[in-house]
C-alpha positions in Angstrom: 99.6 149.6 83.0 103.3 149.2 83.9 102.5 149.6 87.6 99.9 146.9 87.5 102.3 144.5 85.8 105.0 145.4 88.3 102.8 144.8 91.3 101.7 141.4 89.9 105.4 140.5 89.4 106.1 141.5 93.0 103.2 139.3 94.3 104.4 136.3 92.3 107.9 136.8 93.6 106.7 136.9 97.2 104.7 133.7 96.7 107.7 132.0 95.2 110.1 133.1 97.9 107.7 131.9 100.6 107.4 128.5 98.8 103.6 128.8 98.3 103.7 128.3 94.5 105.9 126.7 91.9 106.2 127.9 88.3 107.0 125.8 85.3 105.4 124.1 82.4 102.5 121.7 82.1 103.6 118.1 82.4 102.2 115.6 80.1 99.8 117.9 78.3 97.5 118.2 81.2 97.0 121.2 83.5 96.7 118.9 86.6 100.4 119.2 87.3 103.1 121.8 86.8 106.6 120.6 86.2 108.8 123.3 87.9 111.5 124.9 85.8 115.0 123.8 86.5 116.1 127.3 87.4 117.3 129.1 90.6 114.7 131.2 92.4 116.3 134.4 91.1 116.5 133.1 87.5 112.8 132.1 87.7 111.8 135.5 89.0 113.9 137.2 86.3 112.4 135.0 83.6 108.8 135.8 84.7 109.6 139.5 85.0 111.1 139.5 81.5 108.2 137.7 79.9 105.4 139.5 81.7 106.7 143.0 82.2 109.4 143.7 79.7 107.9 141.7 76.8 104.2 142.0 77.7 103.2 143.0 74.2 104.4 139.6 72.9 101.3 137.7 73.9 103.1 134.3 73.9 104.0 134.9 77.6 100.5 133.5 78.6 101.6 130.0 77.5 105.2 130.1 78.9 104.6 130.1 82.7 102.2 128.0 84.6 101.7 128.3 88.4 100.6 125.8 91.0 100.1 126.0 94.7 102.5 123.9 96.7 101.3 121.8 99.7 102.2 124.8 101.9 100.3 127.1 99.6 97.2 124.8 99.7 97.4 124.7 103.6 97.6 128.5 103.7 94.6 128.8 101.4 92.6 126.4 103.6 93.5 128.4 106.7 92.6 131.7 105.0 89.2 130.3 103.8 88.5 129.1 107.3 89.3 132.5 108.8 87.1 134.2 106.2 84.2 131.8 106.9 84.6 132.3 110.6 84.7 136.1 110.2 81.5 136.0 108.1 79.8 133.8 110.6 80.7 136.1 113.5 79.5 139.1 111.6 76.2 137.4 110.6 75.7 136.2 114.2 75.8 139.7 115.7 72.4 141.3 116.5 
């Protein structure tokens, strides 16, 4: 179980460092927009790690951190979806 939580924390850290997601709280009581925390990148990563890995048994962590794709993240997803669609099309087109 710890390994799984650690790997998820590593993935979130990579996405944050690459600027593909933001983490924060829901702004205005709607899940349409995440208001990023006013923390440094390292403090944000440490806070997520502490909530999700160290204090995982305290189930309140599910409401403390919300994630949202940035514009760069959205573009990356669009490119990945296009690449997957093209790969599927090529595979299906082969005799």
